[in-house]
N, CA, C and O atoms as a GROMACS GRO file, in nm:
protein
  428
    1MET      N    1   1.113   2.994   0.141
    1MET     CA    2   1.124   2.861   0.100
    1MET      C    3   0.993   2.776   0.108
    1MET      O    4   0.956   2.706   0.014
    2THR      N    5   0.925   2.786   0.227
    2THR     CA    6   0.809   2.738   0.252
    2THR      C    7   0.722   2.715   0.158
    2THR      O    8   0.689   2.606   0.112
    3TRP      N    9   0.684   2.829   0.128
    3TRP     CA   10   0.586   2.849  -0.003
    3TRP      C   11   0.610   2.782  -0.167
    3TRP      O   12   0.527   2.752  -0.253
    4VAL      N   13   0.750   2.776  -0.167
    4VAL     CA   14   0.780   2.701  -0.267
    4VAL      C   15   0.794   2.548  -0.261
    4VAL      O   16   0.796   2.479  -0.363
    5TYR      N   17   0.805   2.493  -0.127
    5TYR     CA   18   0.782   2.365  -0.114
    5TYR      C   19   0.626   2.342  -0.105
    5TYR      O   20   0.596   2.232  -0.150
    6LEU      N   21   0.552   2.393  -0.074
    6LEU     CA   22   0.411   2.381  -0.115
    6LEU      C   23   0.359   2.360  -0.245
    6LEU      O   24   0.299   2.267  -0.298
    7ALA      N   25   0.401   2.483  -0.286
    7ALA     CA   26   0.368   2.474  -0.434
    7ALA      C   27   0.409   2.375  -0.509
    7ALA      O   28   0.322   2.325  -0.582
    8CYS      N   29   0.533   2.322  -0.516
    8CYS     CA   30   0.564   2.169  -0.539
    8CYS      C   31   0.501   2.071  -0.507
    8CYS      O   32   0.475   1.984  -0.590
    9ALA      N   33   0.461   2.063  -0.374
    9ALA     CA   34   0.364   1.948  -0.356
    9ALA      C   35   0.238   1.951  -0.407
    9ALA      O   36   0.180   1.844  -0.428
   10ILE      N   37   0.178   2.071  -0.435
   10ILE     CA   38   0.048   2.104  -0.485
   10ILE      C   39   0.057   2.029  -0.668
   10ILE      O   40  -0.020   1.948  -0.719
   11LEU      N   41   0.162   2.086  -0.721
   11LEU     CA   42   0.170   2.054  -0.876
   11LEU      C   43   0.226   1.915  -0.865
   11LEU      O   44   0.174   1.838  -0.946
   12THR      N   45   0.318   1.862  -0.786
   12THR     CA   46   0.329   1.708  -0.796
   12THR      C   47   0.196   1.607  -0.781
   12THR      O   48   0.163   1.510  -0.849
   13GLU      N   49   0.131   1.671  -0.658
   13GLU     CA   50   0.016   1.590  -0.646
   13GLU      C   51  -0.108   1.574  -0.742
   13GLU      O   52  -0.177   1.473  -0.754
   14VAL      N   53  -0.122   1.718  -0.820
   14VAL     CA   54  -0.207   1.722  -0.940
   14VAL      C   55  -0.154   1.635  -1.039
   14VAL      O   56  -0.238   1.567  -1.099
   15SER      N   57  -0.024   1.619  -1.073
   15SER     CA   58   0.058   1.561  -1.175
   15SER      C   59   0.016   1.417  -1.147
   15SER      O   60  -0.013   1.335  -1.234
   16ALA      N   61   0.015   1.395  -1.016
   16ALA     CA   62  -0.007   1.229  -0.992
   16ALA      C   63  -0.130   1.186  -1.012
   16ALA      O   64  -0.153   1.075  -1.059
   17THR      N   65  -0.255   1.299  -0.965
   17THR     CA   66  -0.393   1.252  -1.004
   17THR      C   67  -0.415   1.275  -1.131
   17THR      O   68  -0.517   1.216  -1.163
   18LEU      N   69  -0.359   1.345  -1.238
   18LEU     CA   70  -0.374   1.332  -1.356
   18LEU      C   71  -0.313   1.210  -1.456
   18LEU      O   72  -0.354   1.170  -1.566
   19SER      N   73  -0.204   1.167  -1.378
   19SER     CA   74  -0.112   1.025  -1.429
   19SER      C   75  -0.204   0.921  -1.402
   19SER      O   76  -0.214   0.825  -1.478
   20LEU      N   77  -0.291   0.936  -1.272
   20LEU     CA   78  -0.387   0.795  -1.239
   20LEU      C   79  -0.496   0.819  -1.324
   20LEU      O   80  -0.537   0.712  -1.370
   21ARG      N   81  -0.559   0.913  -1.362
   21ARG     CA   82  -0.637   0.943  -1.481
   21ARG      C   83  -0.612   0.852  -1.612
   21ARG      O   84  -0.696   0.785  -1.672
   22VAL      N   85  -0.455   0.868  -1.643
   22VAL     CA   86  -0.415   0.818  -1.777
   22VAL      C   87  -0.417   0.676  -1.744
   22VAL      O   88  -0.493   0.604  -1.808
   23ALA      N   89  -0.358   0.638  -1.671
   23ALA     CA   90  -0.336   0.472  -1.624
   23ALA      C   91  -0.447   0.406  -1.634
   23ALA      O   92  -0.444   0.292  -1.679
   24THR      N   93  -0.585   0.474  -1.586
   24THR     CA   94  -0.661   0.382  -1.571
   24THR      C   95  -0.762   0.388  -1.726
   24THR      O   96  -0.879   0.351  -1.725
   25THR      N   97  -0.708   0.430  -1.827
   25THR     CA   98  -0.741   0.405  -1.954
   25THR      C   99  -0.653   0.260  -2.026
   25THR      O  100  -0.665   0.232  -2.145
   26GLY      N  101  -0.589   0.199  -1.952
   26GLY     CA  102  -0.507   0.100  -1.998
   26GLY      C  103  -0.349   0.147  -2.030
   26GLY      O  104  -0.275   0.079  -2.101
   27ARG      N  105  -0.315   0.252  -1.976
   27ARG     CA  106  -0.179   0.270  -2.010
   27ARG      C  107  -0.085   0.279  -1.871
   27ARG      O  108  -0.038   0.379  -1.816
   28ARG      N  109  -0.075   0.129  -1.833
   28ARG     CA  110  -0.042   0.085  -1.696
   28ARG      C  111   0.099   0.154  -1.675
   28ARG      O  112   0.119   0.183  -1.557
   29ALA      N  113   0.202   0.186  -1.762
   29ALA     CA  114   0.314   0.249  -1.730
   29ALA      C  115   0.301   0.379  -1.649
   29ALA      O  116   0.390   0.416  -1.572
   30TRP      N  117   0.194   0.444  -1.668
   30TRP     CA  118   0.180   0.595  -1.604
   30TRP      C  119   0.142   0.548  -1.459
   30TRP      O  120   0.136   0.643  -1.381
   31TYR      N  121   0.116   0.431  -1.404
   31TYR     CA  122   0.107   0.415  -1.240
   31TYR      C  123   0.240   0.420  -1.173
   31TYR      O  124   0.237   0.442  -1.052
   32ALA      N  125   0.367   0.402  -1.237
   32ALA     CA  126   0.496   0.450  -1.200
   32ALA      C  127   0.515   0.608  -1.164
   32ALA      O  128   0.587   0.652  -1.074
   33ALA      N  129   0.424   0.693  -1.267
   33ALA     CA  130   0.426   0.851  -1.253
   33ALA      C  131   0.325   0.870  -1.142
   33ALA      O  132   0.340   0.959  -1.059
   34VAL      N  133   0.237   0.799  -1.142
   34VAL     CA  134   0.148   0.832  -1.016
   34VAL      C  135   0.226   0.799  -0.871
   34VAL      O  136   0.223   0.886  -0.784
   35LEU      N  137   0.295   0.672  -0.846
   35LEU     CA  138   0.383   0.644  -0.725
   35LEU      C  139   0.473   0.782  -0.711
   35LEU      O  140   0.455   0.866  -0.623
   36VAL      N  141   0.540   0.786  -0.780
   36VAL     CA  142   0.656   0.898  -0.785
   36VAL      C  143   0.584   1.027  -0.748
   36VAL      O  144   0.631   1.093  -0.655
   37GLY      N  145   0.472   1.072  -0.811
   37GLY     CA  146   0.404   1.176  -0.776
   37GLY      C  147   0.380   1.227  -0.642
   37GLY      O  148   0.422   1.327  -0.584
   38TYR      N  149   0.280   1.110  -0.599
   38TYR     CA  150   0.236   1.127  -0.477
   38TYR      C  151   0.376   1.107  -0.354
   38TYR      O  152   0.393   1.173  -0.251
   39GLY      N  153   0.452   1.008  -0.404
   39GLY     CA  154   0.593   1.035  -0.324
   39GLY      C  155   0.610   1.146  -0.300
   39GLY      O  156   0.572   1.194  -0.194
   40LEU      N  157   0.680   1.227  -0.407
   40LEU     CA  158   0.741   1.366  -0.421
   40LEU      C  159   0.616   1.459  -0.349
   40LEU      O  160   0.655   1.546  -0.272
   41ALA      N  161   0.499   1.449  -0.364
   41ALA     CA  162   0.405   1.545  -0.307
   41ALA      C  163   0.425   1.530  -0.129
   41ALA      O  164   0.439   1.619  -0.045
   42PHE      N  165   0.420   1.411  -0.117
   42PHE     CA  166   0.416   1.410   0.037
   42PHE      C  167   0.563   1.438   0.102
   42PHE      O  168   0.571   1.465   0.221
   43LEU      N  169   0.661   1.432   0.033
   43LEU     CA  170   0.795   1.477   0.052
   43LEU      C  171   0.797   1.653   0.080
   43LEU      O  172   0.842   1.709   0.180
   44PHE      N  173   0.743   1.708  -0.022
   44PHE     CA  174   0.722   1.822  -0.034
   44PHE      C  175   0.647   1.900   0.102
   44PHE      O  176   0.688   1.998   0.164
   45LEU      N  177   0.530   1.825   0.122
   45LEU     CA  178   0.426   1.860   0.249
   45LEU      C  179   0.533   1.828   0.355
   45LEU      O  180   0.555   1.923   0.431
   46THR      N  181   0.585   1.748   0.371
   46THR     CA  182   0.701   1.700   0.481
   46THR      C  183   0.814   1.853   0.515
   46THR      O  184   0.854   1.908   0.618
   47LEU      N  185   0.830   1.872   0.394
   47LEU     CA  186   0.920   1.984   0.391
   47LEU      C  187   0.872   2.117   0.454
   47LEU      O  188   0.917   2.181   0.550
   48THR      N  189   0.759   2.141   0.367
   48THR     CA  190   0.668   2.262   0.426
   48THR      C  191   0.650   2.291   0.556
   48THR      O  192   0.688   2.392   0.616
   49LEU      N  193   0.567   2.166   0.611
   49LEU     CA  194   0.578   2.157   0.770
   49LEU      C  195   0.690   2.132   0.839
   49LEU      O  196   0.680   2.107   0.959
   50GLY      N  197   0.808   2.134   0.779
   50GLY     CA  198   0.941   2.112   0.864
   50GLY      C  199   0.953   2.262   0.861
   50GLY      O  200   0.988   2.302   0.972
   51HIS      N  201   0.935   2.361   0.772
   51HIS     CA  202   1.010   2.503   0.766
   51HIS      C  203   0.855   2.611   0.854
   51HIS      O  204   0.821   2.729   0.852
   52GLY      N  205   0.806   2.495   0.913
   52GLY     CA  206   0.702   2.580   1.041
   52GLY      C  207   0.551   2.623   0.968
   52GLY      O  208   0.486   2.701   1.037
   53MET      N  209   0.492   2.584   0.847
   53MET     CA  210   0.396   2.600   0.826
   53MET      C  211   0.268   2.504   0.893
   53MET      O  212   0.260   2.385   0.864
   54GLY      N  213   0.186   2.560   0.972
   54GLY     CA  214   0.084   2.471   1.026
   54GLY      C  215   0.005   2.366   0.927
   54GLY      O  216  -0.028   2.396   0.812
   55ILE      N  217  -0.022   2.240   0.988
   55ILE     CA  218  -0.078   2.144   0.899
   55ILE      C  219  -0.194   2.199   0.851
   55ILE      O  220  -0.222   2.180   0.733
   56GLY      N  221  -0.287   2.282   0.940
   56GLY     CA  222  -0.444   2.297   0.912
   56GLY      C  223  -0.396   2.386   0.770
   56GLY      O  224  -0.421   2.330   0.663
   57VAL      N  225  -0.330   2.522   0.762
   57VAL     CA  226  -0.322   2.602   0.677
   57VAL      C  227  -0.271   2.541   0.546
   57VAL      O  228  -0.317   2.563   0.434
   58ALA      N  229  -0.121   2.423   0.592
   58ALA     CA  230  -0.069   2.386   0.453
   58ALA      C  231  -0.146   2.263   0.402
   58ALA      O  232  -0.106   2.218   0.295
   59TYR      N  233  -0.250   2.202   0.460
   59TYR     CA  234  -0.337   2.091   0.391
   59TYR      C  235  -0.428   2.156   0.323
   59TYR      O  236  -0.443   2.135   0.203
   60GLY      N  237  -0.519   2.266   0.407
   60GLY     CA  238  -0.603   2.316   0.363
   60GLY      C  239  -0.588   2.404   0.182
   60GLY      O  240  -0.657   2.396   0.081
   61ILE      N  241  -0.488   2.464   0.210
   61ILE     CA  242  -0.435   2.528   0.072
   61ILE      C  243  -0.400   2.408  -0.048
   61ILE      O  244  -0.441   2.403  -0.164
   62TRP      N  245  -0.326   2.332   0.013
   62TRP     CA  246  -0.288   2.205  -0.078
   62TRP      C  247  -0.416   2.157  -0.161
   62TRP      O  248  -0.422   2.148  -0.284
   63ALA      N  249  -0.522   2.126  -0.063
   63ALA     CA  250  -0.666   2.047  -0.086
   63ALA      C  251  -0.730   2.151  -0.204
   63ALA      O  252  -0.772   2.116  -0.315
   64ALA      N  253  -0.728   2.254  -0.163
   64ALA     CA  254  -0.815   2.385  -0.206
   64ALA      C  255  -0.753   2.384  -0.355
   64ALA      O  256  -0.830   2.374  -0.451
   65THR      N  257  -0.639   2.393  -0.372
   65THR     CA  258  -0.576   2.446  -0.467
   65THR      C  259  -0.540   2.325  -0.589
   65THR      O  260  -0.516   2.338  -0.709
   66GLY      N  261  -0.550   2.204  -0.501
   66GLY     CA  262  -0.532   2.065  -0.580
   66GLY      C  263  -0.674   2.020  -0.641
   66GLY      O  264  -0.684   1.950  -0.742
   67VAL      N  265  -0.747   2.052  -0.590
   67VAL     CA  266  -0.906   2.013  -0.648
   67VAL      C  267  -0.935   2.118  -0.754
   67VAL      O  268  -1.003   2.081  -0.850
   68GLY      N  269  -0.892   2.245  -0.749
   68GLY     CA  270  -0.934   2.328  -0.858
   68GLY      C  271  -0.837   2.326  -0.952
   68GLY      O  272  -0.886   2.364  -1.058
   69LEU      N  273  -0.720   2.299  -0.962
   69LEU     CA  274  -0.642   2.300  -1.074
   69LEU      C  275  -0.665   2.141  -1.117
   69LEU      O  276  -0.633   2.127  -1.236
   70THR      N  277  -0.710   2.020  -1.058
   70THR     CA  278  -0.758   1.894  -1.106
   70THR      C  279  -0.873   1.930  -1.196
   70THR      O  280  -0.869   1.905  -1.317
   71ALA      N  281  -0.959   1.979  -1.146
   71ALA     CA  282  -1.085   2.014  -1.217
   71ALA      C  283  -1.058   2.062  -1.351
   71ALA      O  284  -1.094   2.012  -1.457
   72ILE      N  285  -0.986   2.171  -1.329
   72ILE     CA  286  -0.960   2.270  -1.470
   72ILE      C  287  -0.862   2.170  -1.568
   72ILE      O  288  -0.875   2.149  -1.689
   73ALA      N  289  -0.772   2.124  -1.488
   73ALA     CA  290  -0.703   2.048  -1.618
   73ALA      C  291  -0.772   1.893  -1.660
   73ALA      O  292  -0.761   1.837  -1.770
   74GLY      N  293  -0.833   1.851  -1.560
   74GLY     CA  294  -0.952   1.762  -1.651
   74GLY      C  295  -1.008   1.821  -1.726
   74GLY      O  296  -0.981   1.786  -1.841
   75ARG      N  297  -1.078   1.898  -1.718
   75ARG     CA  298  -1.167   1.961  -1.818
   75ARG      C  299  -1.078   1.990  -1.957
   75ARG      O  300  -1.133   1.960  -2.064
   76VAL      N  301  -0.964   2.040  -1.961
   76VAL     CA  302  -0.871   2.066  -2.062
   76VAL      C  303  -0.800   1.962  -2.124
   76VAL      O  304  -0.768   1.971  -2.242
   77LEU      N  305  -0.769   1.855  -2.049
   77LEU     CA  306  -0.694   1.738  -2.109
   77LEU      C  307  -0.797   1.631  -2.139
   77LEU      O  308  -0.777   1.571  -2.245
   78PHE      N  309  -0.916   1.590  -2.059
   78PHE     CA  310  -0.981   1.487  -2.064
   78PHE      C  311  -1.116   1.541  -2.105
   78PHE      O  312  -1.204   1.456  -2.116
   79LYS      N  313  -1.146   1.658  -2.128
   79LYS     CA  314  -1.298   1.681  -2.178
   79LYS      C  315  -1.414   1.662  -2.082
   79LYS      O  316  -1.533   1.658  -2.114
   80GLU      N  317  -1.356   1.650  -1.945
   80GLU     CA  318  -1.469   1.637  -1.834
   80GLU      C  319  -1.525   1.754  -1.798
   80GLU      O  320  -1.458   1.858  -1.798
   81PRO      N  321  -1.656   1.752  -1.761
   81PRO     CA  322  -1.766   1.855  -1.743
   81PRO      C  323  -1.660   1.961  -1.639
   81PRO      O  324  -1.568   1.916  -1.570
   82PHE      N  325  -1.688   2.066  -1.646
   82PHE     CA  326  -1.673   2.188  -1.555
   82PHE      C  327  -1.781   2.300  -1.542
   82PHE      O  328  -1.764   2.406  -1.602
   83THR      N  329  -1.898   2.276  -1.462
   83THR     CA  330  -1.969   2.380  -1.475
   83THR      C  331  -1.968   2.463  -1.346
   83THR      O  332  -1.897   2.445  -1.247
   84TRP      N  333  -2.075   2.571  -1.370
   84TRP     CA  334  -2.065   2.676  -1.246
   84TRP      C  335  -2.070   2.645  -1.136
   84TRP      O  336  -2.007   2.712  -1.054
   85VAL      N  337  -2.161   2.514  -1.087
   85VAL     CA  338  -2.184   2.478  -0.988
   85VAL      C  339  -2.031   2.429  -0.924
   85VAL      O  340  -1.993   2.463  -0.812
   86MET      N  341  -1.945   2.336  -1.023
   86MET     CA  342  -1.814   2.302  -0.955
   86MET      C  343  -1.734   2.415  -0.939
   86MET      O  344  -1.637   2.402  -0.865
   87ALA      N  345  -1.757   2.538  -0.997
   87ALA     CA  346  -1.635   2.629  -0.996
   87ALA      C  347  -1.713   2.701  -0.834
   87ALA      O  348  -1.646   2.752  -0.744
   88LEU      N  349  -1.820   2.690  -0.834
   88LEU     CA  350  -1.872   2.768  -0.696
   88LEU      C  351  -1.840   2.674  -0.593
   88LEU      O  352  -1.844   2.736  -0.486
   89GLY      N  353  -1.805   2.538  -0.572
   89GLY     CA  354  -1.773   2.472  -0.491
   89GLY      C  355  -1.632   2.500  -0.454
   89GLY      O  356  -1.589   2.522  -0.341
   90ILE      N  357  -1.567   2.496  -0.563
   90ILE     CA  358  -1.422   2.514  -0.552
   90ILE      C  359  -1.405   2.671  -0.472
   90ILE      O  360  -1.340   2.678  -0.367
   91ALA      N  361  -1.453   2.759  -0.517
   91ALA     CA  362  -1.484   2.893  -0.453
   91ALA      C  363  -1.496   2.883  -0.280
   91ALA      O  364  -1.437   2.953  -0.198
   92PHE      N  365  -1.593   2.769  -0.256
   92PHE     CA  366  -1.657   2.779  -0.119
   92PHE      C  367  -1.521   2.704  -0.046
   92PHE      O  368  -1.496   2.723   0.073
   93ILE      N  369  -1.461   2.640  -0.110
   93ILE     CA  370  -1.323   2.534  -0.066
   93ILE      C  371  -1.209   2.646  -0.019
   93ILE      O  372  -1.127   2.638   0.073
   94MET      N  373  -1.234   2.754  -0.116
   94MET     CA  374  -1.098   2.864  -0.097
   94MET      C  375  -1.125   2.954  -0.005
   94MET      O  376  -1.038   3.019   0.053
   95GLY      N  377  -1.282   2.965   0.020
   95GLY     CA  378  -1.291   3.046   0.130
   95GLY      C  379  -1.307   2.976   0.283
   95GLY      O  380  -1.314   3.026   0.396
   96GLY      N  381  -1.310   2.883   0.249
   96GLY     CA  382  -1.300   2.788   0.387
   96GLY      C  383  -1.151   2.789   0.439
   96GLY      O  384  -1.127   2.780   0.560
   97VAL      N  385  -1.051   2.801   0.342
   97VAL     CA  386  -0.886   2.781   0.354
   97VAL      C  387  -0.872   2.915   0.416
   97VAL      O  388  -0.806   2.923   0.520
   98LEU      N  389  -0.932   3.033   0.360
   98LEU     CA  390  -0.912   3.156   0.402
   98LEU      C  391  -0.937   3.138   0.536
   98LEU      O  392  -0.847   3.126   0.619
   99LEU      N  393  -1.044   3.137   0.561
   99LEU     CA  394  -1.114   3.141   0.705
   99LEU      C  395  -1.023   3.038   0.806
   99LEU      O  396  -1.008   3.066   0.925
  100VAL      N  397  -0.983   2.954   0.763
  100VAL     CA  398  -0.907   2.864   0.871
  100VAL      C  399  -0.742   2.960   0.887
  100VAL      O  400  -0.675   2.950   0.990
  101GLU      N  401  -0.705   3.032   0.791
  101GLU     CA  402  -0.602   3.109   0.776
  101GLU      C  403  -0.626   3.224   0.877
  101GLU      O  404  -0.546   3.254   0.966
  102LEU      N  405  -0.730   3.278   0.857
  102LEU     CA  406  -0.749   3.417   0.921
  102LEU      C  407  -0.790   3.359   1.078
  102LEU      O  408  -0.760   3.448   1.158
  103GLY      N  409  -0.839   3.260   1.139
  103GLY     CA  410  -0.893   3.195   1.228
  103GLY      C  411  -0.767   3.178   1.325
  103GLY      O  412  -0.767   3.213   1.443
  104ARG      N  413  -0.647   3.112   1.252
  104ARG     CA  414  -0.528   3.098   1.315
  104ARG      C  415  -0.457   3.228   1.379
  104ARG      O  416  -0.377   3.222   1.472
  105THR      N  417  -0.491   3.320   1.328
  105THR     CA  418  -0.403   3.469   1.401
  105THR      C  419  -0.496   3.528   1.480
  105THR      O  420  -0.466   3.629   1.544
  106THR      N  421  -0.602   3.481   1.484
  106THR     CA  422  -0.691   3.548   1.575
  106THR      C  423  -0.684   3.476   1.704
  106THR      O  424  -0.657   3.356   1.704
  107HIS      N  425  -0.710   3.554   1.834
  107HIS     CA  426  -0.678   3.495   1.953
  107HIS      C  427  -0.820   3.478   2.029
  107HIS      O  428  -0.824   3.427   2.141
   0.00000   0.00000   0.00000
């Protein structure tokens, strides 16, 4: 269940961030989706941590996945740039999260 909560945290945070992008274009009603999305994201992160996942691992996975999904969705939904340099940066973030996870298991 821990991973389900983390996935929900990631998806609601990405949704809130995308809603924020829409809200800044003058569609102020979307600010409600921003508030609900971020609130749910932190609720799901709290549940993730409550089920035993370490904060460094949970937040790292959340951040890396969120950055990647937001950048890709920004490209698809808003025609924002997504370059190979950006993709490389996301890969480095993911590699860093992997190192944090691997470092947690070594003594």
